PDB file of all heavy atoms in Angstrom:
ATOM      1  N   MET A   1      88.534  80.019  10.903  1.00  0.00           N
ATOM      2  CA  MET A   1      87.889  80.768   9.841  1.00  0.00           C
ATOM      3  C   MET A   1      88.631  80.504   8.538  1.00  0.00           C
ATOM      4  O   MET A   1      89.850  80.589   8.466  1.00  0.00           O
ATOM      5  CB  MET A   1      87.908  82.246  10.202  1.00  0.00           C
ATOM      6  CG  MET A   1      87.385  83.115   9.083  1.00  0.00           C
ATOM      7  SD  MET A   1      86.991  84.836   9.529  1.00  0.00           S
ATOM      8  CE  MET A   1      88.551  85.490  10.033  1.00  0.00           C
ATOM      9  N   ASN A   2      87.915  80.192   7.480  1.00  0.00           N
ATOM     10  CA  ASN A   2      88.490  79.953   6.193  1.00  0.00           C
ATOM     11  C   ASN A   2      88.629  81.253   5.406  1.00  0.00           C
ATOM     12  O   ASN A   2      87.730  82.083   5.428  1.00  0.00           O
ATOM     13  CB  ASN A   2      87.646  78.979   5.351  1.00  0.00           C
ATOM     14  CG  ASN A   2      87.624  77.614   5.942  1.00  0.00           C
ATOM     15  OD1 ASN A   2      88.550  77.216   6.651  1.00  0.00           O
ATOM     16  ND2 ASN A   2      86.599  76.841   5.686  1.00  0.00           N
ATOM     17  N   GLU A   3      89.758  81.409   4.728  1.00  0.00           N
ATOM     18  CA  GLU A   3      89.991  82.571   3.908  1.00  0.00           C
ATOM     19  C   GLU A   3      89.533  82.310   2.491  1.00  0.00           C
ATOM     20  O   GLU A   3      89.609  81.205   1.994  1.00  0.00           O
ATOM     21  CB  GLU A   3      91.463  82.964   3.878  1.00  0.00           C
ATOM     22  CG  GLU A   3      91.896  83.761   5.071  1.00  0.00           C
ATOM     23  CD  GLU A   3      93.247  84.428   4.847  1.00  0.00           C
ATOM     24  OE1 GLU A   3      93.446  85.021   3.763  1.00  0.00           O
ATOM     25  OE2 GLU A   3      94.071  84.289   5.722  1.00  0.00           O
ATOM     26  N   ILE A   4      89.065  83.361   1.830  1.00  0.00           N
ATOM     27  CA  ILE A   4      88.707  83.284   0.436  1.00  0.00           C
ATOM     28  C   ILE A   4      90.002  83.138  -0.371  1.00  0.00           C
ATOM     29  O   ILE A   4      90.967  83.850  -0.117  1.00  0.00           O
ATOM     30  CB  ILE A   4      87.918  84.524   0.004  1.00  0.00           C
ATOM     31  CG1 ILE A   4      86.614  84.620   0.795  1.00  0.00           C
ATOM     32  CG2 ILE A   4      87.663  84.539  -1.482  1.00  0.00           C
ATOM     33  CD1 ILE A   4      85.854  85.899   0.585  1.00  0.00           C
ATOM     34  N   PRO A   5      90.023  82.249  -1.341  1.00  0.00           N
ATOM     35  CA  PRO A   5      91.234  82.139  -2.166  1.00  0.00           C
ATOM     36  C   PRO A   5      91.576  83.431  -2.903  1.00  0.00           C
ATOM     37  O   PRO A   5      90.656  84.189  -3.282  1.00  0.00           O
ATOM     38  CB  PRO A   5      90.866  81.050  -3.195  1.00  0.00           C
ATOM     39  CG  PRO A   5      89.709  80.356  -2.602  1.00  0.00           C
ATOM     40  CD  PRO A   5      89.010  81.323  -1.732  1.00  0.00           C
ATOM     41  N   LYS A   6      92.834  83.733  -3.026  1.00  0.00           N
ATOM     42  CA  LYS A   6      93.291  84.936  -3.706  1.00  0.00           C
ATOM     43  C   LYS A   6      93.932  84.563  -5.012  1.00  0.00           C
ATOM     44  O   LYS A   6      94.544  83.547  -5.157  1.00  0.00           O
ATOM     45  CB  LYS A   6      94.300  85.695  -2.818  1.00  0.00           C
ATOM     46  CG  LYS A   6      93.786  85.977  -1.413  1.00  0.00           C
ATOM     47  CD  LYS A   6      92.650  86.931  -1.410  1.00  0.00           C
ATOM     48  CE  LYS A   6      92.249  87.200   0.050  1.00  0.00           C
ATOM     49  NZ  LYS A   6      91.084  87.996   0.195  1.00  0.00           N
ATOM     50  N   ASN A   7      93.813  85.451  -6.011  1.00  0.00           N
ATOM     51  CA  ASN A   7      94.408  85.222  -7.302  1.00  0.00           C
ATOM     52  C   ASN A   7      95.171  86.481  -7.716  1.00  0.00           C
ATOM     53  O   ASN A   7      94.556  87.436  -8.227  1.00  0.00           O
ATOM     54  CB  ASN A   7      93.313  84.856  -8.294  1.00  0.00           C
ATOM     55  CG  ASN A   7      93.882  84.493  -9.655  1.00  0.00           C
ATOM     56  OD1 ASN A   7      94.950  84.937 -10.051  1.00  0.00           O
ATOM     57  ND2 ASN A   7      93.151  83.639 -10.365  1.00  0.00           N
ATOM     58  N   LEU A   8      96.463  86.475  -7.481  1.00  0.00           N
ATOM     59  CA  LEU A   8      97.281  87.657  -7.762  1.00  0.00           C
ATOM     60  C   LEU A   8      97.240  88.031  -9.237  1.00  0.00           C
ATOM     61  O   LEU A   8      97.185  89.227  -9.583  1.00  0.00           O
ATOM     62  CB  LEU A   8      98.723  87.419  -7.314  1.00  0.00           C
ATOM     63  CG  LEU A   8      99.680  88.584  -7.421  1.00  0.00           C
ATOM     64  CD1 LEU A   8      99.169  89.788  -6.658  1.00  0.00           C
ATOM     65  CD2 LEU A   8     101.054  88.196  -6.976  1.00  0.00           C
ATOM     66  N   GLU A   9      97.228  87.052 -10.115  1.00  0.00           N
ATOM     67  CA  GLU A   9      97.168  87.330 -11.558  1.00  0.00           C
ATOM     68  C   GLU A   9      95.882  88.044 -11.947  1.00  0.00           C
ATOM     69  O   GLU A   9      95.881  88.934 -12.771  1.00  0.00           O
ATOM     70  CB  GLU A   9      97.339  86.068 -12.377  1.00  0.00           C
ATOM     71  CG  GLU A   9      98.747  85.487 -12.274  1.00  0.00           C
ATOM     72  CD  GLU A   9      98.887  84.150 -12.983  1.00  0.00           C
ATOM     73  OE1 GLU A   9      97.874  83.568 -13.412  1.00  0.00           O
ATOM     74  OE2 GLU A   9     100.036  83.689 -13.098  1.00  0.00           O
ATOM     75  N   ALA A  10      94.779  87.646 -11.319  1.00  0.00           N
ATOM     76  CA  ALA A  10      93.488  88.323 -11.591  1.00  0.00           C
ATOM     77  C   ALA A  10      93.521  89.776 -11.111  1.00  0.00           C
ATOM     78  O   ALA A  10      93.036  90.689 -11.787  1.00  0.00           O
ATOM     79  CB  ALA A  10      92.367  87.577 -10.965  1.00  0.00           C
ATOM     80  N   GLU A  11      94.095  89.990  -9.957  1.00  0.00           N
ATOM     81  CA  GLU A  11      94.234  91.333  -9.401  1.00  0.00           C
ATOM     82  C   GLU A  11      95.069  92.197 -10.317  1.00  0.00           C
ATOM     83  O   GLU A  11      94.712  93.336 -10.618  1.00  0.00           O
ATOM     84  CB  GLU A  11      94.879  91.304  -8.010  1.00  0.00           C
ATOM     85  CG  GLU A  11      94.008  90.621  -6.950  1.00  0.00           C
ATOM     86  CD  GLU A  11      94.705  90.590  -5.599  1.00  0.00           C
ATOM     87  OE1 GLU A  11      95.572  91.458  -5.344  1.00  0.00           O
ATOM     88  OE2 GLU A  11      94.387  89.709  -4.816  1.00  0.00           O
ATOM     89  N   GLN A  12      96.189  91.635 -10.809  1.00  0.00           N
ATOM     90  CA  GLN A  12      97.059  92.383 -11.709  1.00  0.00           C
ATOM     91  C   GLN A  12      96.337  92.704 -13.025  1.00  0.00           C
ATOM     92  O   GLN A  12      96.510  93.810 -13.591  1.00  0.00           O
ATOM     93  CB  GLN A  12      98.338  91.627 -11.974  1.00  0.00           C
ATOM     94  CG  GLN A  12      99.230  91.543 -10.747  1.00  0.00           C
ATOM     95  CD  GLN A  12     100.406  90.593 -10.921  1.00  0.00           C
ATOM     96  OE1 GLN A  12     100.374  89.703 -11.735  1.00  0.00           O
ATOM     97  NE2 GLN A  12     101.445  90.805 -10.123  1.00  0.00           N
ATOM     98  N   ALA A  13      95.543  91.764 -13.511  1.00  0.00           N
ATOM     99  CA  ALA A  13      94.817  91.984 -14.761  1.00  0.00           C
ATOM    100  C   ALA A  13      93.793  93.126 -14.622  1.00  0.00           C
ATOM    101  O   ALA A  13      93.656  93.971 -15.502  1.00  0.00           O
ATOM    102  CB  ALA A  13      94.099  90.703 -15.177  1.00  0.00           C
ATOM    103  N   ILE A  14      93.122  93.172 -13.486  1.00  0.00           N
ATOM    104  CA  ILE A  14      92.144  94.214 -13.239  1.00  0.00           C
ATOM    105  C   ILE A  14      92.830  95.591 -13.177  1.00  0.00           C
ATOM    106  O   ILE A  14      92.416  96.556 -13.829  1.00  0.00           O
ATOM    107  CB  ILE A  14      91.346  93.983 -11.939  1.00  0.00           C
ATOM    108  CG1 ILE A  14      90.441  92.787 -12.123  1.00  0.00           C
ATOM    109  CG2 ILE A  14      90.555  95.222 -11.535  1.00  0.00           C
ATOM    110  CD1 ILE A  14      89.849  92.255 -10.832  1.00  0.00           C
ATOM    111  N   LEU A  15      93.905  95.660 -12.431  1.00  0.00           N
ATOM    112  CA  LEU A  15      94.641  96.920 -12.293  1.00  0.00           C
ATOM    113  C   LEU A  15      95.262  97.345 -13.600  1.00  0.00           C
ATOM    114  O   LEU A  15      95.261  98.523 -13.967  1.00  0.00           O
ATOM    115  CB  LEU A  15      95.677  96.810 -11.177  1.00  0.00           C
ATOM    116  CG  LEU A  15      95.105  96.550  -9.769  1.00  0.00           C
ATOM    117  CD1 LEU A  15      96.222  96.313  -8.777  1.00  0.00           C
ATOM    118  CD2 LEU A  15      94.240  97.739  -9.336  1.00  0.00           C
ATOM    119  N   GLY A  16      95.806  96.367 -14.346  1.00  0.00           N
ATOM    120  CA  GLY A  16      96.370  96.659 -15.661  1.00  0.00           C
ATOM    121  C   GLY A  16      95.321  97.197 -16.634  1.00  0.00           C
ATOM    122  O   GLY A  16      95.595  98.136 -17.392  1.00  0.00           O
ATOM    123  N   ALA A  17      94.154  96.601 -16.627  1.00  0.00           N
ATOM    124  CA  ALA A  17      93.078  97.059 -17.494  1.00  0.00           C
ATOM    125  C   ALA A  17      92.650  98.475 -17.163  1.00  0.00           C
ATOM    126  O   ALA A  17      92.408  99.290 -18.062  1.00  0.00           O
ATOM    127  CB  ALA A  17      91.882  96.115 -17.412  1.00  0.00           C
ATOM    128  N   ILE A  18      92.629  98.813 -15.893  1.00  0.00           N
ATOM    129  CA  ILE A  18      92.260 100.164 -15.478  1.00  0.00           C
ATOM    130  C   ILE A  18      93.347 101.175 -15.914  1.00  0.00           C
ATOM    131  O   ILE A  18      93.038 102.277 -16.330  1.00  0.00           O
ATOM    132  CB  ILE A  18      92.078 100.228 -13.931  1.00  0.00           C
ATOM    133  CG1 ILE A  18      90.806  99.447 -13.562  1.00  0.00           C
ATOM    134  CG2 ILE A  18      92.006 101.675 -13.445  1.00  0.00           C
ATOM    135  CD1 ILE A  18      90.660  99.227 -12.099  1.00  0.00           C
ATOM    136  N   LEU A  19      94.610 100.740 -15.888  1.00  0.00           N
ATOM    137  CA  LEU A  19      95.675 101.632 -16.355  1.00  0.00           C
ATOM    138  C   LEU A  19      95.565 101.883 -17.868  1.00  0.00           C
ATOM    139  O   LEU A  19      95.881 102.989 -18.335  1.00  0.00           O
ATOM    140  CB  LEU A  19      97.055 101.035 -16.047  1.00  0.00           C
ATOM    141  CG  LEU A  19      97.447 101.048 -14.578  1.00  0.00           C
ATOM    142  CD1 LEU A  19      98.739 100.264 -14.358  1.00  0.00           C
ATOM    143  CD2 LEU A  19      97.574 102.467 -14.044  1.00  0.00           C
ATOM    144  N   ILE A  20      95.113 100.891 -18.597  1.00  0.00           N
ATOM    145  CA  ILE A  20      94.983 101.034 -20.069  1.00  0.00           C
ATOM    146  C   ILE A  20      93.760 101.846 -20.418  1.00  0.00           C
ATOM    147  O   ILE A  20      93.800 102.719 -21.299  1.00  0.00           O
ATOM    148  CB  ILE A  20      94.885  99.630 -20.732  1.00  0.00           C
ATOM    149  CG1 ILE A  20      96.230  98.938 -20.577  1.00  0.00           C
ATOM    150  CG2 ILE A  20      94.470  99.748 -22.174  1.00  0.00           C
ATOM    151  CD1 ILE A  20      96.222  97.476 -20.965  1.00  0.00           C
ATOM    152  N   ASP A  21      92.654 101.631 -19.695  1.00  0.00           N
ATOM    153  CA  ASP A  21      91.407 102.372 -19.984  1.00  0.00           C
ATOM    154  C   ASP A  21      90.821 102.829 -18.656  1.00  0.00           C
ATOM    155  O   ASP A  21      90.147 102.069 -17.941  1.00  0.00           O
ATOM    156  CB  ASP A  21      90.406 101.445 -20.686  1.00  0.00           C
ATOM    157  CG  ASP A  21      89.125 102.156 -21.099  1.00  0.00           C
ATOM    158  OD1 ASP A  21      88.932 103.320 -20.679  1.00  0.00           O
ATOM    159  OD2 ASP A  21      88.327 101.542 -21.805  1.00  0.00           O
ATOM    160  N   GLU A  22      91.072 104.076 -18.327  1.00  0.00           N
ATOM    161  CA  GLU A  22      90.686 104.605 -17.012  1.00  0.00           C
ATOM    162  C   GLU A  22      89.183 104.591 -16.790  1.00  0.00           C
ATOM    163  O   GLU A  22      88.732 104.665 -15.647  1.00  0.00           O
ATOM    164  CB  GLU A  22      91.243 106.010 -16.821  1.00  0.00           C
ATOM    165  CG  GLU A  22      90.723 106.996 -17.830  1.00  0.00           C
ATOM    166  CD  GLU A  22      91.441 108.338 -17.783  1.00  0.00           C
ATOM    167  OE1 GLU A  22      92.660 108.345 -17.562  1.00  0.00           O
ATOM    168  OE2 GLU A  22      90.758 109.353 -17.934  1.00  0.00           O
ATOM    169  N   LYS A  23      88.403 104.497 -17.856  1.00  0.00           N
ATOM    170  CA  LYS A  23      86.931 104.446 -17.686  1.00  0.00           C
ATOM    171  C   LYS A  23      86.480 103.144 -16.971  1.00  0.00           C
ATOM    172  O   LYS A  23      85.404 103.117 -16.418  1.00  0.00           O
ATOM    173  CB  LYS A  23      86.242 104.577 -19.009  1.00  0.00           C
ATOM    174  CG  LYS A  23      86.448 105.876 -19.709  1.00  0.00           C
ATOM    175  CD  LYS A  23      85.799 105.892 -21.072  1.00  0.00           C
ATOM    176  CE  LYS A  23      86.588 106.785 -21.968  1.00  0.00           C
ATOM    177  NZ  LYS A  23      86.611 106.402 -23.345  1.00  0.00           N
ATOM    178  N   LEU A  24      87.320 102.151 -16.986  1.00  0.00           N
ATOM    179  CA  LEU A  24      86.974 100.886 -16.330  1.00  0.00           C
ATOM    180  C   LEU A  24      86.936 101.003 -14.811  1.00  0.00           C
ATOM    181  O   LEU A  24      86.349 100.128 -14.162  1.00  0.00           O
ATOM    182  CB  LEU A  24      87.956  99.802 -16.740  1.00  0.00           C
ATOM    183  CG  LEU A  24      87.938  99.392 -18.231  1.00  0.00           C
ATOM    184  CD1 LEU A  24      89.036  98.411 -18.513  1.00  0.00           C
ATOM    185  CD2 LEU A  24      86.585  98.826 -18.587  1.00  0.00           C
ATOM    186  N   ILE A  25      87.503 102.036 -14.265  1.00  0.00           N
ATOM    187  CA  ILE A  25      87.510 102.211 -12.821  1.00  0.00           C
ATOM    188  C   ILE A  25      86.079 102.304 -12.276  1.00  0.00           C
ATOM    189  O   ILE A  25      85.783 101.838 -11.183  1.00  0.00           O
ATOM    190  CB  ILE A  25      88.359 103.407 -12.349  1.00  0.00           C
ATOM    191  CG1 ILE A  25      88.561 103.413 -10.839  1.00  0.00           C
ATOM    192  CG2 ILE A  25      87.749 104.705 -12.792  1.00  0.00           C
ATOM    193  CD1 ILE A  25      89.387 102.330 -10.298  1.00  0.00           C
ATOM    194  N   VAL A  26      85.177 102.876 -13.062  1.00  0.00           N
ATOM    195  CA  VAL A  26      83.770 102.977 -12.630  1.00  0.00           C
ATOM    196  C   VAL A  26      83.176 101.579 -12.432  1.00  0.00           C
ATOM    197  O   VAL A  26      82.594 101.302 -11.377  1.00  0.00           O
ATOM    198  CB  VAL A  26      82.951 103.792 -13.652  1.00  0.00           C
ATOM    199  CG1 VAL A  26      81.471 103.817 -13.267  1.00  0.00           C
ATOM    200  CG2 VAL A  26      83.508 105.211 -13.761  1.00  0.00           C
ATOM    201  N   ASN A  27      83.341 100.699 -13.415  1.00  0.00           N
ATOM    202  CA  ASN A  27      82.811  99.330 -13.297  1.00  0.00           C
ATOM    203  C   ASN A  27      83.522  98.587 -12.170  1.00  0.00           C
ATOM    204  O   ASN A  27      82.869  97.880 -11.395  1.00  0.00           O
ATOM    205  CB  ASN A  27      83.004  98.579 -14.608  1.00  0.00           C
ATOM    206  CG  ASN A  27      82.195  99.155 -15.716  1.00  0.00           C
ATOM    207  OD1 ASN A  27      81.339 100.002 -15.521  1.00  0.00           O
ATOM    208  ND2 ASN A  27      82.441  98.715 -16.948  1.00  0.00           N
ATOM    209  N   ALA A  28      84.819  98.722 -12.105  1.00  0.00           N
ATOM    210  CA  ALA A  28      85.570  97.996 -11.094  1.00  0.00           C
ATOM    211  C   ALA A  28      85.210  98.469  -9.692  1.00  0.00           C
ATOM    212  O   ALA A  28      85.085  97.641  -8.785  1.00  0.00           O
ATOM    213  CB  ALA A  28      87.072  98.150 -11.362  1.00  0.00           C
ATOM    214  N   SER A  29      85.098  99.780  -9.504  1.00  0.00           N
ATOM    215  CA  SER A  29      84.785 100.278  -8.176  1.00  0.00           C
ATOM    216  C   SER A  29      83.366  99.885  -7.699  1.00  0.00           C
ATOM    217  O   SER A  29      83.159  99.762  -6.497  1.00  0.00           O
ATOM    218  CB  SER A  29      84.971 101.772  -8.112  1.00  0.00           C
ATOM    219  OG  SER A  29      84.012 102.433  -8.941  1.00  0.00           O
ATOM    220  N   ASP A  30      82.492  99.653  -8.633  1.00  0.00           N
ATOM    221  CA  ASP A  30      81.147  99.174  -8.275  1.00  0.00           C
ATOM    222  C   ASP A  30      81.153  97.735  -7.840  1.00  0.00           C
ATOM    223  O   ASP A  30      80.414  97.313  -6.976  1.00  0.00           O
ATOM    224  CB  ASP A  30      80.159  99.344  -9.436  1.00  0.00           C
ATOM    225  CG  ASP A  30      79.797 100.798  -9.695  1.00  0.00           C
ATOM    226  OD1 ASP A  30      79.996 101.629  -8.800  1.00  0.00           O
ATOM    227  OD2 ASP A  30      79.305 101.067 -10.794  1.00  0.00           O
ATOM    228  N   ALA A  31      82.044  96.941  -8.459  1.00  0.00           N
ATOM    229  CA  ALA A  31      82.057  95.510  -8.233  1.00  0.00           C
ATOM    230  C   ALA A  31      83.051  95.045  -7.179  1.00  0.00           C
ATOM    231  O   ALA A  31      82.823  94.006  -6.550  1.00  0.00           O
ATOM    232  CB  ALA A  31      82.367  94.772  -9.554  1.00  0.00           C
ATOM    233  N   LEU A  32      84.116  95.774  -6.983  1.00  0.00           N
ATOM    234  CA  LEU A  32      85.187  95.334  -6.106  1.00  0.00           C
ATOM    235  C   LEU A  32      85.260  96.123  -4.831  1.00  0.00           C
ATOM    236  O   LEU A  32      84.972  97.321  -4.788  1.00  0.00           O
ATOM    237  CB  LEU A  32      86.539  95.435  -6.836  1.00  0.00           C
ATOM    238  CG  LEU A  32      86.666  94.594  -8.090  1.00  0.00           C
ATOM    239  CD1 LEU A  32      87.953  94.951  -8.822  1.00  0.00           C
ATOM    240  CD2 LEU A  32      86.603  93.121  -7.763  1.00  0.00           C
ATOM    241  N   LYS A  33      85.718  95.474  -3.784  1.00  0.00           N
ATOM    242  CA  LYS A  33      85.906  96.118  -2.486  1.00  0.00           C
ATOM    243  C   LYS A  33      87.351  95.831  -2.024  1.00  0.00           C
ATOM    244  O   LYS A  33      88.010  94.971  -2.564  1.00  0.00           O
ATOM    245  CB  LYS A  33      84.922  95.571  -1.466  1.00  0.00           C
ATOM    246  CG  LYS A  33      83.464  95.699  -1.869  1.00  0.00           C
ATOM    247  CD  LYS A  33      83.058  97.137  -1.984  1.00  0.00           C
ATOM    248  CE  LYS A  33      81.637  97.264  -2.466  1.00  0.00           C
ATOM    249  NZ  LYS A  33      81.451  98.058  -3.635  1.00  0.00           N
ATOM    250  N   GLU A  34      87.805  96.538  -1.048  1.00  0.00           N
ATOM    251  CA  GLU A  34      89.178  96.355  -0.524  1.00  0.00           C
ATOM    252  C   GLU A  34      89.473  94.906  -0.141  1.00  0.00           C
ATOM    253  O   GLU A  34      90.546  94.397  -0.415  1.00  0.00           O
ATOM    254  CB  GLU A  34      89.388  97.266   0.692  1.00  0.00           C
ATOM    255  CG  GLU A  34      90.767  97.171   1.258  1.00  0.00           C
ATOM    256  CD  GLU A  34      90.970  98.064   2.474  1.00  0.00           C
ATOM    257  OE1 GLU A  34      90.102  98.912   2.761  1.00  0.00           O
ATOM    258  OE2 GLU A  34      92.014  97.939   3.116  1.00  0.00           O
ATOM    259  N   ASP A  35      88.493  94.246   0.415  1.00  0.00           N
ATOM    260  CA  ASP A  35      88.689  92.851   0.853  1.00  0.00           C
ATOM    261  C   ASP A  35      88.858  91.884  -0.322  1.00  0.00           C
ATOM    262  O   ASP A  35      89.252  90.740  -0.099  1.00  0.00           O
ATOM    263  CB  ASP A  35      87.530  92.400   1.714  1.00  0.00           C
ATOM    264  CG  ASP A  35      87.536  93.097   3.079  1.00  0.00           C
ATOM    265  OD1 ASP A  35      88.597  93.603   3.497  1.00  0.00           O
ATOM    266  OD2 ASP A  35      86.461  93.136   3.727  1.00  0.00           O
ATOM    267  N   ASP A  36      88.535  92.301  -1.544  1.00  0.00           N
ATOM    268  CA  ASP A  36      88.714  91.458  -2.691  1.00  0.00           C
ATOM    269  C   ASP A  36      90.169  91.312  -3.100  1.00  0.00           C
ATOM    270  O   ASP A  36      90.525  90.450  -3.898  1.00  0.00           O
ATOM    271  CB  ASP A  36      87.919  92.014  -3.918  1.00  0.00           C
ATOM    272  CG  ASP A  36      86.423  91.933  -3.673  1.00  0.00           C
ATOM    273  OD1 ASP A  36      85.976  90.992  -2.978  1.00  0.00           O
ATOM    274  OD2 ASP A  36      85.710  92.792  -4.230  1.00  0.00           O
ATOM    275  N   PHE A  37      91.023  92.193  -2.545  1.00  0.00           N
ATOM    276  CA  PHE A  37      92.457  92.166  -2.883  1.00  0.00           C
ATOM    277  C   PHE A  37      93.271  91.578  -1.748  1.00  0.00           C
ATOM    278  O   PHE A  37      92.918  91.757  -0.570  1.00  0.00           O
ATOM    279  CB  PHE A  37      92.951  93.577  -3.203  1.00  0.00           C
ATOM    280  CG  PHE A  37      92.343  94.118  -4.483  1.00  0.00           C
ATOM    281  CD1 PHE A  37      91.150  94.804  -4.478  1.00  0.00           C
ATOM    282  CD2 PHE A  37      93.020  93.926  -5.667  1.00  0.00           C
ATOM    283  CE1 PHE A  37      90.581  95.272  -5.649  1.00  0.00           C
ATOM    284  CE2 PHE A  37      92.460  94.416  -6.866  1.00  0.00           C
ATOM    285  CZ  PHE A  37      91.266  95.075  -6.834  1.00  0.00           C
ATOM    286  N   TYR A  38      94.302  90.889  -2.101  1.00  0.00           N
ATOM    287  CA  TYR A  38      95.140  90.195  -1.090  1.00  0.00           C
ATOM    288  C   TYR A  38      95.907  91.175  -0.224  1.00  0.00           C
ATOM    289  O   TYR A  38      95.873  91.131   0.979  1.00  0.00           O
ATOM    290  CB  TYR A  38      96.104  89.216  -1.769  1.00  0.00           C
ATOM    291  CG  TYR A  38      96.954  88.459  -0.804  1.00  0.00           C
ATOM    292  CD1 TYR A  38      96.381  87.486  -0.006  1.00  0.00           C
ATOM    293  CD2 TYR A  38      98.311  88.748  -0.672  1.00  0.00           C
ATOM    294  CE1 TYR A  38      97.167  86.785   0.893  1.00  0.00           C
ATOM    295  CE2 TYR A  38      99.074  88.053   0.245  1.00  0.00           C
ATOM    296  CZ  TYR A  38      98.510  87.073   1.014  1.00  0.00           C
ATOM    297  OH  TYR A  38      99.272  86.387   1.909  1.00  0.00           O
ATOM    298  N   ASP A  39      96.614  92.099  -0.887  1.00  0.00           N
ATOM    299  CA  ASP A  39      97.421  93.112  -0.154  1.00  0.00           C
ATOM    300  C   ASP A  39      96.572  94.352  -0.008  1.00  0.00           C
ATOM    301  O   ASP A  39      96.204  94.999  -0.992  1.00  0.00           O
ATOM    302  CB  ASP A  39      98.691  93.427  -0.899  1.00  0.00           C
ATOM    303  CG  ASP A  39      99.694  92.305  -0.851  1.00  0.00           C
ATOM    304  OD1 ASP A  39      99.731  91.607   0.182  1.00  0.00           O
ATOM    305  OD2 ASP A  39     100.443  92.134  -1.840  1.00  0.00           O
ATOM    306  N   HIS A  40      96.343  94.780   1.245  1.00  0.00           N
ATOM    307  CA  HIS A  40      95.598  95.998   1.491  1.00  0.00           C
ATOM    308  C   HIS A  40      96.604  97.126   1.571  1.00  0.00           C
ATOM    309  O   HIS A  40      97.485  97.120   2.370  1.00  0.00           O
ATOM    310  CB  HIS A  40      94.794  95.901   2.784  1.00  0.00           C
ATOM    311  CG  HIS A  40      93.827  94.783   2.769  1.00  0.00           C
ATOM    312  ND1 HIS A  40      92.642  94.851   2.052  1.00  0.00           N
ATOM    313  CD2 HIS A  40      93.850  93.556   3.325  1.00  0.00           C
ATOM    314  CE1 HIS A  40      91.972  93.730   2.193  1.00  0.00           C
ATOM    315  NE2 HIS A  40      92.670  92.923   2.940  1.00  0.00           N
ATOM    316  N   PHE A  41      96.459  98.118   0.682  1.00  0.00           N
ATOM    317  CA  PHE A  41      97.407  99.206   0.617  1.00  0.00           C
ATOM    318  C   PHE A  41      97.071 100.296   1.583  1.00  0.00           C
ATOM    319  O   PHE A  41      95.996 100.655   1.830  1.00  0.00           O
ATOM    320  CB  PHE A  41      97.466  99.778  -0.793  1.00  0.00           C
ATOM    321  CG  PHE A  41      97.978  98.763  -1.787  1.00  0.00           C
ATOM    322  CD1 PHE A  41      97.115  98.083  -2.603  1.00  0.00           C
ATOM    323  CD2 PHE A  41      99.328  98.485  -1.847  1.00  0.00           C
ATOM    324  CE1 PHE A  41      97.574  97.152  -3.514  1.00  0.00           C
ATOM    325  CE2 PHE A  41      99.800  97.549  -2.739  1.00  0.00           C
ATOM    326  CZ  PHE A  41      98.927  96.867  -3.566  1.00  0.00           C
TER     327      PHE A  41
END
């Protein structure tokens, strides 16, 4: 099975943007799922 490539910098950018503007969580939560992130917390 092939894994989807992961981009840690993109993940950090998304999380950083949410920290700066908490309203972005609505857009991000609609578009992103747990499997989109490399490390599952």
